[in-house]
C-alpha positions in Angstrom: 23.9 23.9 -16.8 25.0 27.3 -18.4 26.9 29.2 -15.9 28.6 32.6 -16.1 31.4 33.3 -13.6 32.4 36.9 -13.2 35.9 37.3 -12.0 39.0 35.0 -12.7 40.7 35.6 -9.4 41.4 32.7 -7.1 37.8 32.0 -6.1 36.5 32.5 -9.7 39.2 30.3 -11.2 38.6 27.6 -8.6 34.8 27.6 -9.3 35.4 27.6 -13.0 37.8 24.5 -12.6 35.3 22.7 -10.4 32.3 23.3 -12.6 34.0 22.8 -15.9 34.9 19.3 -14.8 31.3 18.5 -14.1 29.8 18.7 -17.5 28.7 22.4 -17.3 28.9 25.1 -19.9 31.2 27.7 -18.2 32.0 31.2 -19.4 34.4 33.3 -17.4 34.5 37.1 -17.5 37.5 39.2 -16.4 39.3 42.3 -17.5 42.7 40.6 -17.2 43.6 38.8 -20.5 46.5 36.8 -19.0 44.3 35.3 -16.3 41.6 34.3 -19.0 44.3 32.9 -21.3 45.6 30.7 -18.4 42.2 29.4 -17.6 41.5 28.5 -21.2 44.8 26.7 -21.6 43.9 24.5 -18.5 40.1 23.9 -18.7 37.3 23.5 -21.3 35.6 26.9 -21.0 34.9 30.2 -22.8 36.5 33.4 -21.8 35.3 37.0 -22.3 37.5 40.0 -21.6 35.7 43.1 -20.2 34.1 44.7 -17.3 31.8 42.2 -15.4 28.9 44.5 -14.9 28.6 45.9 -18.4 25.5 44.8 -20.2 27.3 44.4 -23.4 29.9 42.1 -21.9 27.2 40.0 -20.1 25.4 39.7 -23.4 28.6 38.4 -25.1 29.0 36.0 -22.3 25.6 34.5 -23.0 23.5 36.0 -20.2 20.4 35.9 -22.5 20.1 32.2 -21.9 22.3 31.5 -18.9 21.0 29.6 -15.9 23.2 31.2 -13.4 25.6 34.2 -12.8 28.2 33.8 -10.1 29.7 37.3 -9.4 33.0 36.9 -7.5 35.0 39.9 -8.6 37.2 41.7 -6.0 34.5 44.5 -5.9 31.3 44.2 -3.9 29.8 47.0 -5.9 30.7 45.3 -9.3 29.2 42.0 -8.0 26.0 43.7 -6.9 25.5 45.7 -10.1 26.2 42.7 -12.3 23.5 40.7 -10.5 21.1 43.7 -11.0 21.9 43.9 -14.8 21.7 40.1 -15.2 18.2 40.3 -13.6 16.8 43.5 -15.2 18.0 42.8 -18.7 18.3 39.1 -19.1 16.1 37.7 -16.3 18.8 35.3 -15.2 17.1 32.7 -12.9 19.8 32.4 -10.3 22.3 35.1 -9.2 25.0 34.6 -6.7 27.3 37.3 -5.3 30.3 37.5 -3.0 29.8 40.3 -0.7 32.7 41.3 1.8 31.7 44.5 3.4 30.0 44.1 6.8 27.9 47.2 6.2 26.1 45.6 3.3 25.7 42.3 5.1 24.2 44.0 8.1 21.2 45.2 5.9 19.3 42.0 5.0 16.5 43.9 3.3 19.1 45.1 0.7 19.1 41.8 -1.1 15.7 41.1 -2.5 13.8 41.1 -5.8 12.5 44.6 -5.0 15.9 46.0 -4.1 19.1 44.2 -5.2 17.9 41.0 -6.9 20.6 38.6 -5.5 19.4 35.1 -4.7 22.4 33.9 -2.7 24.9 36.2 -0.9 28.3 34.6 0.2 30.5 36.3 2.7 34.0 34.7 2.7 34.9 36.6 5.9 31.9 35.3 7.8 32.4 31.7 6.6 36.0 31.9 8.0 34.9 33.4 11.3 32.4 30.6 11.7 35.0 27.9 10.8 37.5 29.4 13.3 34.9 29.5 16.1 34.1 25.9 15.7 37.9 24.9 15.7 38.3 26.9 19.0 35.2 25.3 20.5 36.6 21.8 19.8 40.3 21.7 20.7 42.1 19.0 18.9 39.9 19.1 15.8 41.3 19.8 12.3 38.0 20.6 10.7 34.5 20.9 12.0 31.6 21.0 9.6 27.9 21.6 10.3 25.0 19.7 8.6 21.3 19.6 8.8 21.0 23.1 10.6 23.7 22.3 13.1 22.1 18.9 14.3 25.0 16.9 12.8 28.7 17.6 12.5 31.5 16.0 10.6 34.8 16.3 12.5 38.4 15.6 11.4 40.9 14.7 14.1 44.4 13.2 14.0 44.8 9.9 15.9 47.5 10.2 18.6 49.3 7.8 20.9 47.1 7.1 23.8 43.7 7.3 22.0 41.4 4.7 23.2 40.6 3.5 19.6 44.1 3.6 18.2 45.2 0.1 17.4 41.6 -1.2 17.6 39.1 -2.1 15.0 36.3 0.3 14.2 33.6 -2.3 15.2 34.7 -1.8 18.8 33.5 1.8 18.8 30.0 1.0 20.1 31.4 -1.0 23.0 33.6 2.0 24.1 30.7 4.4 23.9 27.4 2.8 24.8 24.5 4.9 23.9 26.4 7.2 21.5 25.8 6.9 17.9 28.7 7.7 15.5 30.2 6.5 12.3 33.7 7.0 10.8 33.1 8.3 7.3 36.7 8.3 5.9 40.2 7.8 7.0 43.3 9.3 5.3 46.6 7.6 6.0 49.8 9.0 4.6 47.6 11.1 2.3 45.6 8.1 0.8 41.9 7.5 1.4 40.8 4.5 3.2 37.1 3.5 3.1 36.3 2.3 6.7 35.2 -1.2 7.3 34.3 -2.9 10.6 37.8 -4.5 10.7 39.7 -1.3 9.8 42.3 -0.5 12.5 43.0 3.1 13.3 46.7 3.9 13.4 48.7 6.7 14.9 48.7 9.9 12.7 45.6 8.7 10.8 43.3 11.6 9.8 39.9 10.3 10.9 36.6 11.9 9.8 33.7 10.9 11.9 30.1 12.0 12.0 27.8 12.3 15.0 25.0 14.3 16.5 26.5 17.6 17.6 25.8 16.9 21.2 28.0 13.7 21.0 31.1 15.1 19.3 33.3 15.6 22.3 32.7 12.2 23.6 33.7 10.6 20.2 36.8 12.9 20.0 37.9 11.6 23.4 37.9 8.0 22.1 40.2 8.8 19.1 42.6 11.1 20.9 43.2 12.6 24.3 41.0 15.7 24.5 42.9 18.9 24.6 42.3 21.1 27.6 39.6 23.8 27.0 40.8 27.0 25.5 41.1 30.1 27.8 43.7 32.4 26.2 43.6 33.5 22.6 45.8 35.8 20.5 44.5 37.0 17.2 46.8 38.7 14.7 45.2 41.1 12.3 42.4 43.6 13.0 40.7 43.4 9.6 37.1 42.2 9.0 38.0 38.6 10.0 40.1 39.6 13.1 37.4 42.0 14.3 34.5 39.7 13.7 36.2 36.8 15.4 37.3 38.9 18.4 33.7 40.2 18.8 32.4 36.6 18.6 34.9 35.3 21.2 35.6 38.0 23.7 32.7 37.3 26.1 33.9 33.7 26.7 37.7 33.9 26.3 40.6 36.0 27.2 41.3 37.6 23.8 44.2 39.8 22.7 44.3 41.3 19.2 47.6 42.3 17.7 47.4 45.0 14.9 50.2 47.1 13.5 48.1 49.9 11.9 47.5 52.7 14.4 44.2 53.9 12.9 42.8 50.4 12.8 43.9 49.8 16.4 41.9 52.8 17.5 38.9 51.7 15.4 38.7 48.1 16.7 39.3 49.3 20.2 36.1 51.2 20.0 34.2 48.2 18.6 35.3 45.7 21.2 34.3 45.6 24.9 36.5 43.1 26.6 39.3 42.1 24.3 42.7 43.8 24.7 43.9 45.5 21.4 47.8 45.8 21.1 49.7 48.0 18.6 52.6 45.9 17.3 54.0 43.4 14.9 53.2 39.7 15.6 56.5 38.7 14.2 58.3 40.6 17.0 59.6 37.9 19.4 59.9 40.3 22.3 56.3 41.4 22.0 55.0 37.8 21.9 57.2 37.0 25.0 55.8 40.0 26.8 52.3 38.8 26.1 53.0 35.4 27.5 52.8 33.4 24.2 54.0 30.3 26.1 50.7 30.2 28.0 48.5 30.9 25.0 46.0 28.2 24.0 45.3 29.5 20.4 47.4 31.8 18.2 45.4 32.7 15.2 47.0 34.8 12.4 44.3 36.3 10.1 45.9 39.3 8.3 45.7 39.8 4.5 49.4 38.8 4.2 50.0 35.0 3.9 53.7 35.3 4.5 53.1 37.3 7.8 50.5 34.7 8.9 52.9 31.9 8.3 56.0 33.4 9.8 54.2 34.7 12.9 52.5 31.4 13.3 55.8 29.4 13.1 57.4 31.8 15.6 54.5 31.6 18.0 54.7 27.8 18.0 58.4 27.8 18.5 57.8 30.1 21.5 55.3 27.8 23.1 51.8 28.6 21.8 49.8 25.4 22.2 47.9 25.6 18.9 48.5 27.7 15.8 46.1 28.5 13.1 47.0 30.6 10.0 44.8 32.1 7.3 46.4 31.3 3.9 44.9 32.5 0.6 47.3 30.9 -1.8 46.7 27.3 -2.4 50.3 26.5 -3.0 51.2 27.8 0.4 48.6 25.6 2.0 50.3 22.5 0.8 53.7 23.8 2.0 52.6 24.5 5.6 50.8 21.1 6.2 54.0 19.6 7.7 55.3 22.7 9.3 54.8 24.1 12.9 51.4 25.4 11.9 48.7 23.2 13.2 45.9 24.3 10.9 45.9 26.3 7.7 42.5 27.9 6.9 41.8 28.7 3.2 39.0 31.2 2.6 38.6 30.3 -1.1 37.9 26.6 -0.2 35.2 27.7 2.2 33.7 29.9 -0.4 33.7 27.3 -3.1 31.8 24.9 -0.8 29.1 27.4 -0.4 28.9 28.1 -4.1 28.8 24.5 -5.1 25.8 23.8 -2.9 23.7 26.0 -5.3 25.1 24.5 -8.4 24.8 20.8 -7.7 22.1 18.9 -9.5 19.5 17.2 -7.4 18.4 18.8 -4.1 21.9 19.3 -2.6 21.7 21.7 0.4 25.2 21.6 1.7 28.7 21.1 0.3 32.0 21.3 2.2 35.3 21.0 0.4 37.8 18.8 2.2 41.4 17.8 2.0 42.3 21.0 0.1 39.6 20.4 -2.5 40.3 16.7 -3.2 37.2 15.4 -1.4 33.7 16.6 -0.5 31.1 16.2 2.1 27.6 16.6 0.8 24.1 16.9 2.3 21.4 16.0 -0.1 17.5 15.6 0.3 15.9 12.4 -1.0 12.6 13.0 -2.9 10.0 10.9 -4.6 9.3 7.2 -4.0 10.8 3.9 -5.0 9.6 4.2 -8.6 10.9 7.8 -9.2 14.0 7.8 -7.1 17.1 5.7 -7.0 17.4 6.0 -3.2 13.9 6.3 -1.6 12.5 3.1 -0.3 15.9 1.2 -0.6 18.3 0.0 2.1 21.7 1.5 1.8 23.2 -1.8 0.7 20.8 -1.7 -2.3 22.1 1.7 -3.5 24.8 1.7 -6.1 27.1 4.2 -4.6 29.9 5.6 -6.7 33.5 4.4 -5.8 34.9 6.1 -2.8 31.4 7.3 -1.6 30.0 6.6 1.9 26.8 7.5 3.6 27.5 8.6 7.1 24.2 9.7 8.6 20.6 10.3 7.8 18.6 13.2 9.4 14.9 12.4 9.5 12.9 15.3 11.0 14.7 16.0 14.3 16.1 12.4 14.5 19.7 11.7 13.7 20.4 8.1 12.4 23.8 6.6 11.8 23.8 4.9 8.4 24.0 1.0 8.4 23.8 -1.4 5.5 20.1 -2.2 6.2 18.9 1.5 6.9 16.1 2.2 4.5 15.9 5.8 3.1 12.7 7.6 3.2 11.4 10.6 1.3 12.6 13.9 2.6 15.5 12.4 4.5 18.7 14.4 4.6 21.6 12.2 3.6 25.1 13.1 4.6 27.7 11.6 2.3 31.5 11.6 2.1 33.0 11.5 -1.4 36.8 11.0 -1.5 37.2 11.2 -5.2 35.5 14.4 -6.8 35.4 12.8 -10.3 32.4 10.8 -9.1 30.4 13.9 -7.9 28.1 13.8 -11.0 27.2 10.1 -10.2 26.3 11.1 -6.7 24.1 13.9 -7.9 22.2 11.7 -10.2 21.2 9.5 -7.4 19.2 12.3 -6.0 17.5 13.4 -9.2 13.9 12.4 -9.4 12.7 10.9 -12.7 9.4 9.5 -14.1 10.7 6.0 -13.4 13.9 4.2 -12.8 12.7 0.6 -13.9 
């Protein structure tokens, strides 16, 4: 596939890295020559220096025969104009744009072939807000991912002393939870992936990824670890787009406080929120946190634009007694640093964004992609099409399918029915297959399984 990536920032560079490793023809456009040179040194791709929305620059980048334009510059307006130019002058089939401003996103009629011809709009802020909401709704979860329109979820938890399954084999799971269908998709132990078998024993500190119907998630979590008490008190740090959006989503169900150090911004978000308490101050101020009863706070969530502030305030809050600390971290190097620190969960906006982008780039009918383990693994939802003659999966039991190494099928959604995958489960046409891929170098093989051909004899 011939793809033009506009913008060589963190998201653009990460998208280019992912796609260039998957046998795509990638061209990256940016005005910063140093960024482009760095990308060319590391990956097999073309680089064009210039303004992303200029027709001449797009022509030099190969827009005349490109299959897709992915506009992820730091400017919403540049991304929108670039998609308009790509459509008007070059009839580029697929145009994806990252849009941050909530005013644009609040106008769905704006993005159409008759207005701004953008096929897919991705909002990093909204993706992060949704992710944070799920983590707050499931205390104890490290990651919560939706599939099949929310009917199925993949949840990562850390196994603790006292969990009912810790020290037991996975085959004992049905006995502990009669009537509840679930499957462990993967286990990471001391950073290494373990493909689960019936005789696999869960150990303390294992990171366990399990999949289940959404209604059964809490019951399964309780088997692997003691369920944390429900969240009541939340402190959010930062009143930007993410902080405001998250506060608005949570304030009707939880006791929410927002700490913001910009006076004008405090006044603005105070007018937007109805129940949340908005405080003017610095979240790294120990005295302020103590005054706001940090020791009885269930979730402390730092979502400013400053990684260092999010990390330091989170570490301080944890030391002062906050039960769970979540910090928003943009720099990938920082994410690795804080994994073993006082911060419980590090949220990376660019990883969320990449997952959404990849769903539209994958070959085969891939409808959902989630990046896991800081980009090392993926969870994929793909739709099976065709019949036994034209498909490598339809009409076959799972044990007959030659899955790439490190790939497991966790669940199948058939209409409204959620089926846990077993060796003798037969895949039917239009089934939604939810897979866990622990090694991304095998992604292309997974995609080929879901491509329909004339025959596969």
